[in-house]
DOPA-606093 format. One line per field, with one value per residue (C-alpha): residue number from 1; residue in three letters; x negated, y negated, z negated. Coordinates in pm, 1 decimal, always signed. Layout:
<sites>
resi <- [NUM_...]
resn <- [ALA_...]
c1 <- [X_...]
c2 <- [Y_...]
c3 <- [Z_...]
</sites>
This chain:
<sites>
resi <- [1_2_3_4_5_6_7_8_9_10_11_12_13_14_15_16_17_18_19_20_21_22_23_24_25_26_27_28_29_30_31_32_33_34_35_36_37_38_39_40_41_42_43_44_45_46_47_48_49_50_51_52_53_54_55_56_57_58_59_60_61_62_63_64_65_66_67_68_69_70_71_72_73_74_75_76_77_78_79_80_81_82_83_84_85_86_87_88_89_90_91_92_93_94_95_96_97_98_99_100_101_102_103_104_105_106_107_108_109_110_111_112_113_114_115_116_117_118_119_120_121_122_123_124_125_126_127_128_129_130_131_132_133_134_135_136_137_138_139_140_141_142_143_144_145_146_147_148_149_150_151_152_153_154_155_156_157_158_159_160_161_162_163_164_165_166_167_168_169_170_171_172_173_174_175_176_177_178_179_180_181_182_183_184_185_186_187_188_189_190_191_192_193_194_195_196_197_198_199_200_201_202_203_204_205_206_207_208_209_210_211_212_213_214_215_216_217_218_219_220_221_222_223_224_225_226_227_228_229_230_231_232_233_234_235_236_237_238_239_240_241_242_243_244_245_246_247_248_249_250_251_252_253_254_255_256_257_258_259_260_261_262_263_264_265_266_267_268_269_270_271_272_273_274_275_276_277]
resn <- [MET_PRO_LEU_VAL_TYR_ALA_GLY_VAL_CYS_SER_HIS_ALA_PRO_GLY_ILE_THR_GLY_ARG_LYS_HIS_LEU_ALA_ASP_PRO_GLU_VAL_SER_ASP_ALA_PHE_TYR_ALA_ALA_PHE_ASP_ASP_MET_ARG_SER_ASP_LEU_GLU_THR_SER_GLY_ALA_GLU_ALA_VAL_ILE_VAL_ILE_ALA_ALA_GLU_HIS_PHE_ALA_ASN_PHE_PHE_MET_ASN_ASN_MET_PRO_SER_PHE_ALA_ILE_GLY_MET_ALA_ASP_PHE_TYR_ASP_GLY_PRO_ILE_GLU_ASP_SER_GLY_TRP_LEU_GLY_ILE_ASP_LYS_PHE_LYS_ALA_PRO_GLY_ASN_ARG_ASP_LEU_SER_GLN_ARG_LEU_ILE_ALA_GLU_VAL_MET_GLN_THR_VAL_ASP_VAL_ALA_TYR_ALA_GLU_GLU_TRP_LEU_PHE_ASP_HIS_GLY_ILE_ALA_VAL_PRO_LEU_HIS_PHE_LEU_THR_PRO_GLN_PHE_ASP_LEU_PRO_VAL_ILE_PRO_VAL_ASN_ILE_ASN_CYS_GLN_GLY_PRO_PRO_LEU_THR_PRO_LEU_HIS_ARG_ALA_TRP_ALA_PHE_GLY_GLU_ALA_LEU_GLY_ARG_ALA_ALA_ASP_ALA_VAL_PRO_GLU_LYS_ILE_ALA_ILE_ILE_GLY_THR_GLY_GLY_ILE_SER_HIS_TRP_PRO_ALA_THR_PRO_ASP_SER_GLY_ARG_ILE_ASN_TYR_GLU_TRP_ASP_LEU_ASP_PHE_MET_ASP_ARG_TRP_CYS_ARG_ASN_ASP_ARG_ASP_ALA_LEU_LEU_ASP_TYR_ASP_ASP_LEU_ASN_VAL_TYR_ALA_ASP_ALA_GLY_GLN_GLY_GLY_PHE_GLU_ILE_ARG_THR_PHE_MET_ALA_VAL_SER_ALA_ALA_ALA_GLY_GLY_ALA_GLN_GLY_THR_VAL_HIS_PHE_CYS_GLU_PRO_ILE_PRO_ILE_PHE_ALA_VAL_SER_CYS_THR_VAL_ALA_SER_TYR_ASP_LEU_SER_PRO_GLN_GLU_ALA]
c1 <- [+2335.2_+2146.4_+1782.9_+1729.3_+1373.6_+1155.0_+802.7_+447.0_+102.3_-263.6_-426.3_-799.9_-1013.7_-1220.7_-913.6_-974.5_-1325.4_-1500.4_-1280.0_-1573.5_-1748.9_-1466.0_-1423.3_-1193.6_-1022.4_-883.9_-861.4_-679.0_-405.4_-383.8_-350.7_-85.1_+111.0_+86.2_+214.8_+510.7_+579.3_+579.7_+822.6_+1054.7_+1042.7_+1138.5_+1414.5_+1562.5_+1656.0_+1496.3_+1519.6_+1254.6_+1006.7_+921.4_+556.5_+463.8_+89.8_-165.8_-336.4_-717.0_-782.4_-731.3_-443.0_-390.8_-673.0_-713.0_-600.5_-261.7_-179.9_+194.8_+332.3_+545.6_+531.6_+726.3_+631.3_+870.0_+730.7_+800.3_+459.9_+149.2_-211.5_-453.2_-671.7_-852.0_-1152.5_-1409.5_-1253.8_-1573.0_-1587.8_-1218.8_-1179.3_-865.7_-851.8_-707.6_-329.4_-20.8_+255.5_+612.8_+804.3_+1162.3_+1184.8_+1563.5_+1580.6_+1297.5_+1476.8_+1796.9_+1610.9_+1418.5_+1736.9_+1894.9_+1586.8_+1582.2_+1920.0_+1743.3_+1364.3_+1151.6_+944.5_+706.9_+725.3_+457.4_+509.5_+148.6_-3.7_-314.8_-288.5_-580.8_-632.1_-356.5_-100.2_-310.8_-411.1_-53.3_+74.9_-203.8_-45.7_+322.1_+389.3_+94.7_+266.2_+344.7_+702.2_+887.7_+937.6_+740.1_+835.0_+508.4_+531.6_+259.8_+259.0_-28.3_-241.4_-568.0_-605.1_-508.4_-259.3_-126.4_+239.2_+395.2_+509.8_+869.9_+881.4_+747.6_+1034.6_+1288.1_+1140.5_+1183.7_+1546.4_+1593.5_+1445.1_+1683.1_+1981.2_+1860.9_+1842.3_+2197.7_+2311.8_+2196.8_+2346.4_+2008.0_+1868.6_+1569.5_+1278.8_+1049.3_+693.7_+459.9_+86.5_-211.3_-456.6_-388.9_-692.3_-1000.6_-1284.7_-1346.5_-1647.9_-1799.4_-2085.0_-1810.5_-1682.3_-1591.5_-1483.6_-1136.8_-928.1_-724.1_-545.3_-428.3_-308.5_-108.0_+53.8_+147.8_+295.8_+496.3_+653.4_+703.8_+876.5_+1110.2_+1176.5_+1140.4_+1162.2_+1066.4_+765.7_+647.4_+677.4_+498.4_+159.4_-39.1_-310.7_-594.1_-540.7_-487.5_-816.6_-997.1_-840.8_-777.1_-1000.9_-898.3_-760.3_-508.9_-328.8_-176.8_+72.7_+296.9_+364.4_+465.4_+686.8_+866.4_+962.1_+1088.8_+1312.4_+1434.1_+1521.2_+1770.1_+1701.4_+1631.9_+1405.1_+1076.3_+842.4_+464.5_+370.2_-2.2_-220.5_-582.7_-910.0_-1118.2_-1431.2_-1561.1_-1229.1_-1267.3_-907.7_-669.0_-511.8_-136.6_+179.8_+516.3_+879.9_+1218.1_+1528.6_+1784.4_+2066.1_+2385.4_+2374.4_+2665.3_+2842.4]
c2 <- [+1744.2_+1417.3_+1425.5_+1479.3_+1341.4_+1119.3_+1008.2_+963.6_+1045.8_+1051.0_+1368.5_+1289.9_+1601.7_+1431.2_+1421.6_+1787.6_+1843.7_+1554.1_+1498.5_+1553.5_+1249.5_+1000.4_+754.1_+955.8_+641.5_+584.6_+937.4_+1073.8_+812.8_+916.3_+1285.3_+1190.6_+1015.6_+1332.4_+1531.3_+1294.6_+1337.4_+1714.9_+1680.9_+1455.4_+1698.9_+1985.4_+1781.8_+1696.8_+2062.3_+2069.5_+2410.3_+2323.8_+2042.8_+1887.6_+1776.4_+1527.4_+1508.4_+1403.7_+1712.2_+1703.5_+1915.5_+2234.9_+2366.7_+2110.1_+1983.0_+1785.0_+2082.5_+2063.9_+1757.5_+1719.8_+1389.1_+1578.5_+1938.8_+2133.0_+2468.3_+2761.1_+3053.5_+3251.1_+3173.7_+2960.7_+3027.4_+2767.4_+2588.8_+2616.3_+2437.8_+2604.9_+2648.4_+2549.0_+2221.7_+2138.5_+2267.1_+2465.6_+2845.6_+3029.6_+3054.2_+3169.9_+2909.5_+3023.6_+2890.0_+2943.3_+3031.3_+3014.4_+2672.9_+2543.4_+2658.1_+2483.2_+2161.9_+2174.3_+2229.7_+1925.2_+1704.4_+1804.1_+1639.2_+1301.3_+1357.0_+1603.5_+1812.2_+2107.0_+2396.6_+2633.1_+2983.9_+2990.4_+2708.3_+2700.9_+2428.6_+2188.7_+1932.6_+1709.9_+1953.6_+2166.4_+1880.6_+1757.3_+2113.6_+2180.4_+1916.6_+1930.5_+2304.6_+2457.4_+2797.1_+2786.0_+2881.0_+2619.5_+2679.5_+2433.9_+2292.8_+2152.6_+1859.0_+1692.1_+1348.2_+1278.9_+1018.1_+1150.9_+1173.7_+887.5_+815.3_+805.5_+851.1_+501.7_+360.6_+313.4_+677.1_+785.5_+587.8_+756.1_+1092.7_+1010.9_+917.1_+1248.6_+1436.7_+1253.7_+1346.2_+1705.1_+1723.1_+1587.0_+1863.8_+2162.7_+2282.5_+2323.5_+2049.0_+1900.5_+1690.1_+1501.1_+1388.1_+1195.0_+1230.1_+1028.6_+746.2_+455.8_+255.9_+471.6_+533.7_+910.8_+1068.9_+730.9_+520.1_+322.3_+628.1_+518.5_+171.8_+70.7_-232.9_-255.8_-581.0_-426.1_-118.5_-325.6_-524.0_-205.2_-48.7_-366.8_-329.0_+40.9_-16.2_-272.6_-22.0_-316.8_-159.1_-473.7_-543.4_-182.5_-166.1_-500.4_-328.6_-257.6_+4.1_-232.5_-438.4_-128.5_+11.2_-312.4_-361.1_-5.6_+221.1_+513.9_+673.2_+388.5_+544.8_+782.1_+510.4_+696.3_+967.1_+709.5_+528.5_+850.6_+893.7_+534.1_+605.1_+935.4_+759.2_+536.9_+197.7_+320.7_+102.5_+233.3_+217.4_+252.8_+471.3_+451.9_+275.0_+215.7_+247.3_+547.6_+504.1_+858.9_+976.5_+713.9_+585.2_+379.6_+680.2_+638.2_+794.9_+633.2_+732.8_+606.9_+577.5_+794.4_+740.5_+599.4_+219.9_+5.7_-184.3]
c3 <- [-1773.0_-1820.8_-1922.2_-2292.7_-2306.6_-2088.2_-2164.3_-2039.4_-2170.1_-2073.5_-1944.2_-1929.7_-1980.0_-2249.4_-2474.9_-2552.3_-2419.8_-2595.3_-2898.3_-3135.0_-2983.1_-3034.6_-3319.2_-3549.0_-3676.3_-3326.6_-3188.0_-3494.0_-3443.4_-3078.6_-3168.7_-3425.1_-3150.3_-2940.8_-3238.3_-3274.6_-2903.9_-2949.8_-3240.0_-3038.4_-2746.9_-2975.4_-3141.4_-2800.6_-2752.6_-2407.7_-2241.1_-1980.6_-1922.6_-1588.9_-1599.9_-1326.1_-1270.4_-1014.2_-872.7_-876.3_-565.4_-765.8_-552.9_-277.9_-59.2_+259.7_+471.4_+298.7_+87.7_+29.8_-91.0_-340.7_-460.0_-722.4_-869.7_-828.5_-1024.2_-1338.7_-1489.9_-1433.1_-1532.5_-1661.7_-1708.2_-1377.2_-1532.0_-1756.1_-2101.2_-2278.8_-2086.3_-2125.0_-2478.7_-2393.1_-2391.5_-2091.8_-2110.8_-1924.5_-1932.0_-1867.4_-1571.5_-1460.4_-1094.0_-1077.4_-1243.1_-1023.8_-711.3_-814.0_-896.4_-567.9_-368.5_-530.9_-482.2_-114.8_-66.9_-63.1_-68.2_+128.7_-110.0_-82.6_-323.7_-448.9_-582.2_-704.8_-908.1_-1124.7_-1385.9_-1414.0_-1690.7_-1551.8_-1690.4_-1927.1_-2159.3_-2222.6_-2270.0_-2521.2_-2746.2_-2651.8_-2616.9_-2806.7_-2824.3_-2450.9_-2532.7_-2324.1_-1950.5_-1738.6_-1399.0_-1257.6_-1018.7_-814.4_-653.2_-415.8_-593.4_-453.7_-75.7_+154.3_+285.6_-68.4_-147.8_-118.5_-450.5_-340.4_-231.7_-571.6_-721.9_-491.5_-586.1_-955.5_-893.4_-714.5_-1010.5_-1242.5_-1025.4_-1007.6_-1386.9_-1402.3_-1166.9_-1375.2_-1704.6_-1876.2_-2099.2_-1915.0_-2040.7_-1804.0_-1877.0_-1650.0_-1704.7_-1584.3_-1647.1_-1670.1_-1547.5_-1499.4_-1259.6_-1274.4_-1104.1_-1014.4_-1155.7_-1335.2_-1519.8_-1871.2_-1763.5_-1888.2_-1797.5_-2115.0_-2025.2_-1698.5_-1885.8_-2133.1_-1852.3_-1669.4_-1982.5_-2048.0_-1702.8_-1767.9_-2102.0_-1946.6_-1666.7_-1431.5_-1087.2_-896.9_-1119.6_-1102.7_-725.3_-688.9_-713.6_-399.6_-374.5_-281.3_-595.5_-807.5_-677.6_-762.9_-1106.2_-1226.7_-1019.8_-805.7_-1121.4_-1135.2_-840.4_-1096.2_-1193.8_-948.9_-1204.9_-1467.3_-1214.8_-1123.4_-1489.1_-1497.0_-1199.1_-1344.9_-1672.2_-1491.3_-1648.7_-2001.6_-2212.3_-2344.2_-2641.0_-2643.9_-2939.3_-2875.3_-2620.1_-2710.8_-2520.0_-2619.0_-2403.6_-2446.4_-2299.8_-2022.1_-2044.9_-2253.8_-2421.1_-2398.7_-2536.8_-2459.8_-2423.9_-2308.8_-2523.9_-2345.1_-2594.7_-2439.8_-2416.2_-2529.7_-2253.1]
</sites>
């Protein structure tokens, strides 16, 4: 059946690991937006959530870097990082191997995709789950798009992959939610760490909310690198959600720079209700 929820959010490790250092006037509003997102996800009746993230060399490295990968297991352990550093206790998140296999088979009709029967969640998935499924009671389908090691997944292929995920969700009887996680602009593990290009972030989210395919695919990696850092390559995960949402229009619920978290912390969603002709 059609997707029942589609949204995006930030996944920076500081969101949980350095929350005590943030300005509470701003960070509390961000956490409230996450809580609203959790409530909306629960209200949607989703029976599984696809989480699209950018892998941080926790499972895939330069000896094997797929453009796209989908998890196919009954459970996933996390976080791979030190719990004291990330601020998230070790957990076991439920998967759904049968559902994953059916989704993968459908995606493969149009897009080549790798699958992984073992997957250790890093902060890219662990941070969103910490807020959105705090009881770890909703099956997770982890998805990775290569935003790390060149050659990066081309933007138009990330869009095609998102369309394939949307079609796959349509093809199964379960109610599926999809969430993309990432930056937006950030310069992790560099001397510029903590830098944020807020104007660039707002422009990107305007394109995202309008679900403007041409405007979203108009980016090129050299300019993204210059204006949004290497962390900006994670726009691919947001774009895949746009494609999966099939032209739905979006709303930004929160987007503000929180320097100690090193990103413009963002929560946004698409309106998937039927549109009048």
